[in-house]
A tleap script that builds the chain and sets N, CA, C and O, in Angstrom:
source leaprc.protein.ff14SB
mol = sequence {
  NMET PHE MET THR ARG HIE ALA GLU LEU ARG
  CYS GLN GLU ARG ARG ILE SER GLU LYS GLN
  LEU GLU TRP LEU LEU CYS TYR GLY GLU GLU
  SER HIE ASN ARG GLY VAL CYS LEU CYS PHE
  PHE ASP GLN ALA GLY PHE SER GLN LEU LEU
  GLY ASP VAL ASP PRO THR ASN GLN GLU LEU
  ALA LEU ARG SER SER ASP ILE TYR ALA VAL
  LEU THR GLU SER LYS VAL ILE THR VAL GLY
  TYR ARG ASP GLU ARG LEU LYS PRO GLN LYS
  ALA HIE LYS ARG VAL ARG ARG GLY THR PRO
  THR ASN SER ALA ALA ARG ARG ILE HIE ARG
  ARG THR CARG
}
set mol.1.N position { 225.973 -52.009 24.668 }
set mol.1.CA position { 226.965 -52.518 25.598 }
set mol.1.C position { 228.007 -53.324 24.818 }
set mol.1.O position { 227.670 -54.026 23.865 }
set mol.2.N position { 229.231 -53.221 25.215 }
set mol.2.CA position { 230.350 -53.890 24.557 }
set mol.2.C position { 230.346 -55.376 24.919 }
set mol.2.O position { 230.131 -55.739 26.075 }
set mol.3.N position { 230.586 -56.231 23.924 }
set mol.3.CA position { 230.644 -57.675 24.158 }
set mol.3.C position { 232.069 -58.167 23.948 }
set mol.3.O position { 232.744 -57.752 23.005 }
set mol.4.N position { 232.521 -59.048 24.825 }
set mol.4.CA position { 233.833 -59.656 24.648 }
set mol.4.C position { 233.767 -60.646 23.490 }
set mol.4.O position { 232.685 -61.025 23.041 }
set mol.5.N position { 234.918 -61.049 23.025 }
set mol.5.CA position { 234.978 -62.038 21.934 }
set mol.5.C position { 234.340 -63.350 22.389 }
set mol.5.O position { 233.666 -64.025 21.611 }
set mol.6.N position { 234.558 -63.699 23.643 }
set mol.6.CA position { 233.971 -64.919 24.204 }
set mol.6.C position { 232.442 -64.846 24.150 }
set mol.6.O position { 231.789 -65.819 23.772 }
set mol.7.N position { 231.875 -63.703 24.523 }
set mol.7.CA position { 230.422 -63.539 24.505 }
set mol.7.C position { 229.876 -63.608 23.082 }
set mol.7.O position { 228.812 -64.184 22.851 }
set mol.8.N position { 230.595 -63.028 22.134 }
set mol.8.CA position { 230.164 -63.097 20.736 }
set mol.8.C position { 230.131 -64.539 20.244 }
set mol.8.O position { 229.193 -64.947 19.559 }
set mol.9.N position { 231.168 -65.312 20.600 }
set mol.9.CA position { 231.204 -66.722 20.199 }
set mol.9.C position { 230.070 -67.510 20.835 }
set mol.9.O position { 229.447 -68.342 20.176 }
set mol.10.N position { 229.794 -67.254 22.118 }
set mol.10.CA position { 228.721 -67.970 22.814 }
set mol.10.C position { 227.356 -67.620 22.230 }
set mol.10.O position { 226.489 -68.488 22.120 }
set mol.11.N position { 227.160 -66.364 21.858 }
set mol.11.CA position { 225.901 -65.967 21.216 }
set mol.11.C position { 225.721 -66.703 19.892 }
set mol.11.O position { 224.626 -67.157 19.560 }
set mol.12.N position { 226.800 -66.810 19.156 }
set mol.12.CA position { 226.736 -67.491 17.870 }
set mol.12.C position { 226.483 -68.985 18.061 }
set mol.12.O position { 225.645 -69.559 17.367 }
set mol.13.N position { 227.197 -69.623 18.992 }
set mol.13.CA position { 227.034 -71.055 19.239 }
set mol.13.C position { 225.639 -71.393 19.749 }
set mol.13.O position { 225.058 -72.409 19.366 }
set mol.14.N position { 225.108 -70.538 20.614 }
set mol.14.CA position { 223.836 -70.829 21.278 }
set mol.14.C position { 222.654 -70.158 20.594 }
set mol.14.O position { 221.527 -70.224 21.084 }
set mol.15.N position { 222.911 -69.517 19.472 }
set mol.15.CA position { 221.882 -68.864 18.663 }
set mol.15.C position { 221.053 -67.879 19.475 }
set mol.15.O position { 219.823 -67.918 19.472 }
set mol.16.N position { 221.759 -67.002 20.165 }
set mol.16.CA position { 221.122 -65.928 20.913 }
set mol.16.C position { 221.356 -64.647 20.120 }
set mol.16.O position { 222.497 -64.234 19.916 }
set mol.17.N position { 220.274 -64.028 19.679 }
set mol.17.CA position { 220.405 -62.843 18.826 }
set mol.17.C position { 220.667 -61.594 19.663 }
set mol.17.O position { 220.493 -61.588 20.882 }
set mol.18.N position { 221.090 -60.543 18.973 }
set mol.18.CA position { 221.326 -59.266 19.657 }
set mol.18.C position { 220.026 -58.709 20.220 }
set mol.18.O position { 220.022 -58.057 21.264 }
set mol.19.N position { 218.924 -58.969 19.523 }
set mol.19.CA position { 217.622 -58.497 19.994 }
set mol.19.C position { 217.256 -59.175 21.313 }
set mol.19.O position { 216.739 -58.522 22.219 }
set mol.20.N position { 217.518 -60.485 21.431 }
set mol.20.CA position { 217.244 -61.199 22.680 }
set mol.20.C position { 218.105 -60.655 23.812 }
set mol.20.O position { 217.628 -60.498 24.936 }
set mol.21.N position { 219.358 -60.371 23.524 }
set mol.21.CA position { 220.256 -59.820 24.536 }
set mol.21.C position { 219.815 -58.415 24.947 }
set mol.21.O position { 219.900 -58.051 26.120 }
set mol.22.N position { 219.352 -57.641 23.989 }
set mol.22.CA position { 218.841 -56.301 24.292 }
set mol.22.C position { 217.608 -56.387 25.194 }
set mol.22.O position { 217.481 -55.615 26.144 }
set mol.23.N position { 216.704 -57.318 24.902 }
set mol.23.CA position { 215.522 -57.522 25.754 }
set mol.23.C position { 215.938 -57.927 27.161 }
set mol.23.O position { 215.366 -57.466 28.149 }
set mol.24.N position { 216.935 -58.789 27.239 }
set mol.24.CA position { 217.405 -59.252 28.546 }
set mol.24.C position { 217.939 -58.091 29.377 }
set mol.24.O position { 217.657 -57.998 30.571 }
set mol.25.N position { 218.702 -57.218 28.755 }
set mol.25.CA position { 219.271 -56.087 29.483 }
set mol.25.C position { 218.204 -55.061 29.862 }
set mol.25.O position { 218.353 -54.358 30.861 }
set mol.26.N position { 217.131 -54.968 29.075 }
set mol.26.CA position { 216.059 -54.011 29.381 }
set mol.26.C position { 215.064 -54.553 30.406 }
set mol.26.O position { 214.692 -53.840 31.338 }
set mol.27.N position { 214.633 -55.797 30.246 }
set mol.27.CA position { 213.558 -56.354 31.068 }
set mol.27.C position { 214.047 -57.324 32.143 }
set mol.27.O position { 213.266 -57.720 33.009 }
set mol.28.N position { 215.298 -57.706 32.105 }
set mol.28.CA position { 215.802 -58.740 33.011 }
set mol.28.C position { 216.093 -58.242 34.411 }
set mol.28.O position { 216.229 -57.041 34.646 }
set mol.29.N position { 216.185 -59.170 35.325 }
set mol.29.CA position { 216.534 -58.925 36.725 }
set mol.29.C position { 218.048 -59.032 36.867 }
set mol.29.O position { 218.686 -59.839 36.190 }
set mol.30.N position { 218.617 -58.219 37.747 }
set mol.30.CA position { 220.064 -58.262 37.972 }
set mol.30.C position { 220.364 -58.804 39.357 }
set mol.30.O position { 219.690 -58.470 40.331 }
set mol.31.N position { 221.385 -59.645 39.427 }
set mol.31.CA position { 221.844 -60.193 40.695 }
set mol.31.C position { 223.360 -60.037 40.734 }
set mol.31.O position { 224.051 -60.445 39.801 }
set mol.32.N position { 223.878 -59.449 41.808 }
set mol.32.CA position { 225.320 -59.212 41.923 }
set mol.32.C position { 225.950 -60.308 42.762 }
set mol.32.O position { 225.452 -60.653 43.834 }
set mol.33.N position { 227.060 -60.855 42.259 }
set mol.33.CA position { 227.729 -61.940 42.959 }
set mol.33.C position { 229.196 -61.965 42.560 }
set mol.33.O position { 229.519 -62.056 41.376 }
set mol.34.N position { 230.080 -61.885 43.537 }
set mol.34.CA position { 231.523 -62.016 43.339 }
set mol.34.C position { 232.089 -61.083 42.278 }
set mol.34.O position { 232.924 -61.487 41.469 }
set mol.35.N position { 231.638 -59.845 42.283 }
set mol.35.CA position { 232.208 -58.848 41.393 }
set mol.35.C position { 231.622 -58.789 40.001 }
set mol.35.O position { 232.046 -57.956 39.199 }
set mol.36.N position { 230.664 -59.640 39.683 }
set mol.36.CA position { 230.006 -59.590 38.382 }
set mol.36.C position { 228.503 -59.464 38.595 }
set mol.36.O position { 227.993 -59.666 39.697 }
set mol.37.N position { 227.819 -59.131 37.530 }
set mol.37.CA position { 226.370 -58.984 37.562 }
set mol.37.C position { 225.770 -60.084 36.698 }
set mol.37.O position { 226.164 -60.254 35.544 }
set mol.38.N position { 224.836 -60.818 37.240 }
set mol.38.CA position { 224.146 -61.873 36.511 }
set mol.38.C position { 222.781 -61.329 36.126 }
set mol.38.O position { 222.012 -60.920 36.996 }
set mol.39.N position { 222.473 -61.319 34.856 }
set mol.39.CA position { 221.216 -60.782 34.350 }
set mol.39.C position { 220.391 -61.935 33.795 }
set mol.39.O position { 220.884 -62.724 32.988 }
set mol.40.N position { 219.129 -62.034 34.226 }
set mol.40.CA position { 218.251 -63.127 33.816 }
set mol.40.C position { 216.815 -62.636 33.853 }
set mol.40.O position { 216.534 -61.582 34.424 }
set mol.41.N position { 215.901 -63.388 33.249 }
set mol.41.CA position { 214.485 -63.035 33.267 }
set mol.41.C position { 213.817 -63.639 34.489 }
set mol.41.O position { 213.913 -64.843 34.726 }
set mol.42.N position { 213.130 -62.791 35.276 }
set mol.42.CA position { 212.242 -63.303 36.306 }
set mol.42.C position { 210.832 -63.314 35.706 }
set mol.42.O position { 210.645 -62.871 34.573 }
set mol.43.N position { 209.851 -63.809 36.444 }
set mol.43.CA position { 208.500 -63.939 35.889 }
set mol.43.C position { 207.904 -62.592 35.517 }
set mol.43.O position { 207.287 -62.453 34.461 }
set mol.44.N position { 208.085 -61.595 36.384 }
set mol.44.CA position { 207.494 -60.280 36.125 }
set mol.44.C position { 208.115 -59.629 34.887 }
set mol.44.O position { 207.399 -59.090 34.043 }
set mol.45.N position { 209.427 -59.678 34.779 }
set mol.45.CA position { 210.102 -59.077 33.635 }
set mol.45.C position { 209.774 -59.782 32.332 }
set mol.45.O position { 209.608 -59.143 31.293 }
set mol.46.N position { 209.680 -61.112 32.394 }
set mol.46.CA position { 209.387 -61.869 31.179 }
set mol.46.C position { 207.956 -61.625 30.714 }
set mol.46.O position { 207.711 -61.489 29.515 }
set mol.47.N position { 207.009 -61.567 31.647 }
set mol.47.CA position { 205.624 -61.301 31.248 }
set mol.47.C position { 205.479 -59.878 30.707 }
set mol.47.O position { 204.674 -59.643 29.806 }
set mol.48.N position { 206.246 -58.931 31.242 }
set mol.48.CA position { 206.231 -57.569 30.714 }
set mol.48.C position { 206.803 -57.547 29.294 }
set mol.48.O position { 206.287 -56.842 28.427 }
set mol.49.N position { 207.862 -58.314 29.058 }
set mol.49.CA position { 208.437 -58.414 27.713 }
set mol.49.C position { 207.411 -58.966 26.734 }
set mol.49.O position { 207.249 -58.432 25.637 }
set mol.50.N position { 206.717 -60.034 27.123 }
set mol.50.CA position { 205.726 -60.634 26.229 }
set mol.50.C position { 204.590 -59.665 25.921 }
set mol.50.O position { 204.032 -59.692 24.824 }
set mol.51.N position { 204.249 -58.817 26.875 }
set mol.51.CA position { 203.206 -57.827 26.632 }
set mol.51.C position { 203.661 -56.691 25.735 }
set mol.51.O position { 202.858 -56.139 24.983 }
set mol.52.N position { 204.928 -56.336 25.801 }
set mol.52.CA position { 205.444 -55.193 25.041 }
set mol.52.C position { 205.922 -55.539 23.634 }
set mol.52.O position { 205.962 -54.666 22.767 }
set mol.53.N position { 206.283 -56.792 23.397 }
set mol.53.CA position { 206.872 -57.156 22.105 }
set mol.53.C position { 205.771 -57.263 21.041 }
set mol.53.O position { 204.644 -57.658 21.341 }
set mol.54.N position { 206.106 -56.909 19.806 }
set mol.54.CA position { 205.127 -56.985 18.727 }
set mol.54.C position { 204.914 -58.443 18.299 }
set mol.54.O position { 205.786 -59.282 18.523 }
set mol.55.N position { 203.772 -58.750 17.690 }
set mol.55.CA position { 203.437 -60.146 17.350 }
set mol.55.C position { 204.434 -60.831 16.416 }
set mol.55.O position { 204.546 -62.057 16.439 }
set mol.56.N position { 205.156 -60.073 15.601 }
set mol.56.CA position { 206.115 -60.708 14.692 }
set mol.56.C position { 207.303 -61.295 15.449 }
set mol.56.O position { 207.917 -62.255 14.983 }
set mol.57.N position { 207.635 -60.730 16.609 }
set mol.57.CA position { 208.766 -61.221 17.405 }
set mol.57.C position { 208.326 -62.062 18.601 }
set mol.57.O position { 209.139 -62.371 19.472 }
set mol.58.N position { 207.047 -62.433 18.649 }
set mol.58.CA position { 206.515 -63.165 19.797 }
set mol.58.C position { 207.208 -64.523 19.982 }
set mol.58.O position { 207.523 -64.906 21.109 }
set mol.59.N position { 207.443 -65.240 18.902 }
set mol.59.CA position { 208.079 -66.559 19.004 }
set mol.59.C position { 209.518 -66.439 19.508 }
set mol.59.O position { 209.962 -67.247 20.324 }
set mol.60.N position { 210.234 -65.443 19.027 }
set mol.60.CA position { 211.602 -65.200 19.488 }
set mol.60.C position { 211.609 -64.837 20.968 }
set mol.60.O position { 212.496 -65.259 21.710 }
set mol.61.N position { 210.627 -64.060 21.396 }
set mol.61.CA position { 210.531 -63.675 22.808 }
set mol.61.C position { 210.230 -64.889 23.685 }
set mol.61.O position { 210.758 -64.994 24.792 }
set mol.62.N position { 209.400 -65.796 23.212 }
set mol.62.CA position { 209.074 -67.001 23.993 }
set mol.62.C position { 210.299 -67.894 24.186 }
set mol.62.O position { 210.417 -68.569 25.209 }
set mol.63.N position { 211.204 -67.903 23.217 }
set mol.63.CA position { 212.426 -68.707 23.346 }
set mol.63.C position { 213.457 -68.052 24.246 }
set mol.63.O position { 214.483 -68.660 24.552 }
set mol.64.N position { 213.204 -66.825 24.675 }
set mol.64.CA position { 214.180 -66.066 25.457 }
set mol.64.C position { 214.036 -66.235 26.960 }
set mol.64.O position { 214.790 -65.615 27.711 }
set mol.65.N position { 213.110 -67.038 27.421 }
set mol.65.CA position { 212.817 -67.093 28.861 }
set mol.65.C position { 213.983 -67.612 29.694 }
set mol.65.O position { 214.126 -67.207 30.847 }
set mol.66.N position { 214.816 -68.487 29.156 }
set mol.66.CA position { 215.890 -69.111 29.936 }
set mol.66.C position { 217.275 -68.526 29.653 }
set mol.66.O position { 218.281 -69.145 29.999 }
set mol.67.N position { 217.342 -67.371 29.045 }
set mol.67.CA position { 218.631 -66.757 28.720 }
set mol.67.C position { 219.192 -66.043 29.949 }
set mol.67.O position { 218.448 -65.452 30.731 }
set mol.68.N position { 220.508 -66.105 30.105 }
set mol.68.CA position { 221.181 -65.311 31.134 }
set mol.68.C position { 222.433 -64.689 30.529 }
set mol.68.O position { 222.935 -65.146 29.502 }
set mol.69.N position { 222.927 -63.644 31.179 }
set mol.69.CA position { 224.161 -62.987 30.754 }
set mol.69.C position { 224.971 -62.623 31.986 }
set mol.69.O position { 224.416 -62.230 33.012 }
set mol.70.N position { 226.288 -62.758 31.877 }
set mol.70.CA position { 227.199 -62.353 32.943 }
set mol.70.C position { 227.867 -61.064 32.481 }
set mol.70.O position { 228.469 -61.016 31.408 }
set mol.71.N position { 227.757 -60.009 33.308 }
set mol.71.CA position { 228.216 -58.678 32.931 }
set mol.71.C position { 229.204 -58.129 33.946 }
set mol.71.O position { 229.172 -58.492 35.122 }
set mol.72.N position { 230.089 -57.244 33.475 }
set mol.72.CA position { 230.859 -56.382 34.371 }
set mol.72.C position { 230.307 -54.974 34.162 }
set mol.72.O position { 229.203 -54.817 33.641 }
set mol.73.N position { 231.061 -53.948 34.561 }
set mol.73.CA position { 230.545 -52.584 34.446 }
set mol.73.C position { 230.167 -52.218 33.016 }
set mol.73.O position { 229.125 -51.602 32.791 }
set mol.74.N position { 230.992 -52.587 32.058 }
set mol.74.CA position { 230.750 -52.131 30.691 }
set mol.74.C position { 230.810 -53.240 29.644 }
set mol.74.O position { 230.728 -52.953 28.450 }
set mol.75.N position { 230.950 -54.493 30.058 }
set mol.75.CA position { 231.118 -55.584 29.097 }
set mol.75.C position { 230.183 -56.746 29.408 }
set mol.75.O position { 229.869 -57.023 30.566 }
set mol.76.N position { 229.743 -57.423 28.341 }
set mol.76.CA position { 229.054 -58.703 28.479 }
set mol.76.C position { 230.140 -59.761 28.394 }
set mol.76.O position { 230.821 -59.865 27.375 }
set mol.77.N position { 230.312 -60.550 29.455 }
set mol.77.CA position { 231.376 -61.549 29.490 }
set mol.77.C position { 230.947 -62.823 28.783 }
set mol.77.O position { 231.680 -63.341 27.942 }
set mol.78.N position { 229.759 -63.338 29.117 }
set mol.78.CA position { 229.263 -64.552 28.480 }
set mol.78.C position { 227.748 -64.581 28.550 }
set mol.78.O position { 227.142 -63.877 29.358 }
set mol.79.N position { 227.137 -65.397 27.700 }
set mol.79.CA position { 225.688 -65.580 27.682 }
set mol.79.C position { 225.390 -67.064 27.543 }
set mol.79.O position { 226.239 -67.833 27.094 }
set mol.80.N position { 224.193 -67.462 27.926 }
set mol.80.CA position { 223.825 -68.860 27.805 }
set mol.80.C position { 222.379 -69.085 28.178 }
set mol.80.O position { 221.628 -68.140 28.418 }
set mol.81.N position { 221.993 -70.361 28.223 }
set mol.81.CA position { 220.656 -70.773 28.622 }
set mol.81.C position { 220.737 -71.448 29.983 }
set mol.81.O position { 221.629 -72.261 30.227 }
set mol.82.N position { 219.807 -71.111 30.869 }
set mol.82.CA position { 219.766 -71.728 32.191 }
set mol.82.C position { 219.204 -73.140 32.079 }
set mol.82.O position { 218.238 -73.372 31.353 }
set mol.83.N position { 219.810 -74.079 32.798 }
set mol.83.CA position { 219.278 -75.433 32.870 }
set mol.83.C position { 218.356 -75.586 34.071 }
set mol.83.O position { 217.382 -76.337 34.026 }
set mol.84.N position { 218.669 -74.877 35.131 }
set mol.84.CA position { 217.886 -74.960 36.354 }
set mol.84.C position { 217.850 -73.585 37.001 }
set mol.84.O position { 218.418 -72.630 36.471 }
set mol.85.N position { 217.189 -73.485 38.136 }
set mol.85.CA position { 217.040 -72.220 38.839 }
set mol.85.C position { 218.403 -71.686 39.251 }
set mol.85.O position { 219.268 -72.445 39.690 }
set mol.86.N position { 218.592 -70.386 39.111 }
set mol.86.CA position { 219.847 -69.760 39.533 }
set mol.86.C position { 219.825 -69.603 41.038 }
set mol.86.O position { 218.912 -68.991 41.593 }
set mol.87.N position { 220.824 -70.152 41.695 }
set mol.87.CA position { 220.890 -70.112 43.146 }
set mol.87.C position { 222.025 -69.194 43.565 }
set mol.87.O position { 223.105 -69.238 42.977 }
set mol.88.N position { 221.794 -68.364 44.573 }
set mol.88.CA position { 222.904 -67.531 45.046 }
set mol.88.C position { 223.970 -68.386 45.702 }
set mol.88.O position { 223.656 -69.332 46.423 }
set mol.89.N position { 225.222 -68.059 45.458 }
set mol.89.CA position { 226.309 -68.829 46.050 }
set mol.89.C position { 226.699 -68.223 47.380 }
set mol.89.O position { 226.769 -67.003 47.529 }
set mol.90.N position { 226.949 -69.082 48.334 }
set mol.90.CA position { 227.391 -68.619 49.638 }
set mol.90.C position { 228.891 -68.361 49.590 }
set mol.90.O position { 229.630 -69.034 48.871 }
set mol.91.N position { 229.318 -67.392 50.354 }
set mol.91.CA position { 230.747 -67.116 50.443 }
set mol.91.C position { 231.430 -68.268 51.170 }
set mol.91.O position { 230.862 -68.848 52.095 }
set mol.92.N position { 232.627 -68.591 50.758 }
set mol.92.CA position { 233.367 -69.673 51.390 }
set mol.92.C position { 233.859 -69.236 52.755 }
set mol.92.O position { 234.406 -68.145 52.913 }
set mol.93.N position { 233.658 -70.102 53.743 }
set mol.93.CA position { 234.182 -69.815 55.067 }
set mol.93.C position { 235.635 -70.251 55.116 }
set mol.93.O position { 235.998 -71.295 54.574 }
set mol.94.N position { 236.448 -69.464 55.755 }
set mol.94.CA position { 237.855 -69.814 55.887 }
set mol.94.C position { 238.003 -70.746 57.076 }
set mol.94.O position { 237.645 -70.388 58.198 }
set mol.95.N position { 238.521 -71.918 56.842 }
set mol.95.CA position { 238.724 -72.902 57.900 }
set mol.95.C position { 240.217 -73.164 58.008 }
set mol.95.O position { 240.885 -73.457 57.017 }
set mol.96.N position { 240.724 -73.054 59.217 }
set mol.96.CA position { 242.147 -73.300 59.433 }
set mol.96.C position { 242.424 -74.790 59.458 }
set mol.96.O position { 241.569 -75.594 59.829 }
set mol.97.N position { 243.636 -75.141 59.057 }
set mol.97.CA position { 244.026 -76.552 59.103 }
set mol.97.C position { 244.072 -77.019 60.539 }
set mol.97.O position { 244.485 -76.277 61.430 }
set mol.98.N position { 243.657 -78.225 60.759 }
set mol.98.CA position { 243.679 -78.791 62.098 }
set mol.98.C position { 242.459 -78.424 62.921 }
set mol.98.O position { 242.293 -78.923 64.035 }
set mol.99.N position { 241.601 -77.561 62.393 }
set mol.99.CA position { 240.385 -77.194 63.101 }
set mol.99.C position { 239.286 -78.173 62.716 }
set mol.99.O position { 239.067 -78.410 61.528 }
set mol.100.N position { 238.595 -78.744 63.686 }
set mol.100.CA position { 237.514 -79.687 63.370 }
set mol.100.C position { 236.383 -78.999 62.603 }
set mol.100.O position { 236.139 -77.806 62.785 }
set mol.101.N position { 235.703 -79.749 61.756 }
set mol.101.CA position { 234.605 -79.183 60.978 }
set mol.101.C position { 233.305 -79.159 61.769 }
set mol.101.O position { 232.431 -78.343 61.476 }
set mol.102.N position { 233.155 -80.015 62.744 }
set mol.102.CA position { 231.967 -80.055 63.583 }
set mol.102.C position { 231.977 -78.833 64.501 }
set mol.102.O position { 233.006 -78.530 65.104 }
set mol.103.N position { 230.843 -78.121 64.618 }
set mol.103.CA position { 230.817 -76.875 65.391 }
set mol.103.C position { 231.067 -77.103 66.877 }
set mol.103.O position { 231.735 -76.288 67.514 }
set mol.104.N position { 230.551 -78.186 67.444 }
set mol.104.CA position { 230.775 -78.466 68.866 }
set mol.104.C position { 232.252 -78.780 69.116 }
set mol.104.O position { 232.824 -78.320 70.103 }
set mol.105.N position { 232.861 -79.550 68.238 }
set mol.105.CA position { 234.277 -79.887 68.381 }
set mol.105.C position { 235.145 -78.639 68.218 }
set mol.105.O position { 236.196 -78.534 68.851 }
set mol.106.N position { 234.717 -77.689 67.373 }
set mol.106.CA position { 235.462 -76.446 67.209 }
set mol.106.C position { 235.466 -75.623 68.489 }
set mol.106.O position { 236.485 -75.036 68.850 }
set mol.107.N position { 234.318 -75.580 69.180 }
set mol.107.CA position { 234.261 -74.830 70.443 }
set mol.107.C position { 235.203 -75.428 71.470 }
set mol.107.O position { 235.885 -74.690 72.182 }
set mol.108.N position { 235.254 -76.755 71.562 }
set mol.108.CA position { 236.154 -77.425 72.501 }
set mol.108.C position { 237.601 -77.167 72.098 }
set mol.108.O position { 238.452 -76.926 72.954 }
set mol.109.N position { 237.879 -77.215 70.804 }
set mol.109.CA position { 239.227 -76.983 70.288 }
set mol.109.C position { 239.713 -75.574 70.639 }
set mol.109.O position { 240.880 -75.392 70.988 }
set mol.110.N position { 238.825 -74.575 70.548 }
set mol.110.CA position { 239.193 -73.191 70.877 }
set mol.110.C position { 239.522 -73.034 72.356 }
set mol.110.O position { 240.425 -72.274 72.708 }
set mol.111.N position { 238.809 -73.735 73.221 }
set mol.111.CA position { 239.036 -73.625 74.665 }
set mol.111.C position { 240.377 -74.199 75.084 }
set mol.111.O position { 240.982 -73.721 76.044 }
set mol.112.N position { 240.852 -75.220 74.378 }
set mol.112.CA position { 242.080 -75.902 74.779 }
set mol.112.C position { 243.332 -75.175 74.318 }
set mol.112.O position { 244.425 -75.533 74.756 }
set mol.113.N position { 243.227 -74.188 73.470 }
set mol.113.CA position { 244.420 -73.468 73.000 }
set mol.113.C position { 244.994 -72.576 74.040 }
set mol.113.O position { 245.997 -71.906 73.794 }
savepdb mol mol.pdb
quit
């Protein structure tokens, strides 16, 4: 997979090897959000990786548990280490100006128009 210059720099800064990125793309879970794909290790994929990797690369595989990558169709945009659990983001609701934020007040506001 093609890597952007930004992704190459992040791999170098964060000491993420090509082998770790390859494992992530093979064994990782994918989550789609806002036009990009977020790839990360879930428990099942990570345990499968640990079972499949040879003993010489076991230590490198153990350090790979918190790696994530942001992808488009054909490019790796960026990579990094997760600090906490990845949470899905909710879509922003469009709120008109002058509309109350309280749901009960919004219903009353709609009736008076």
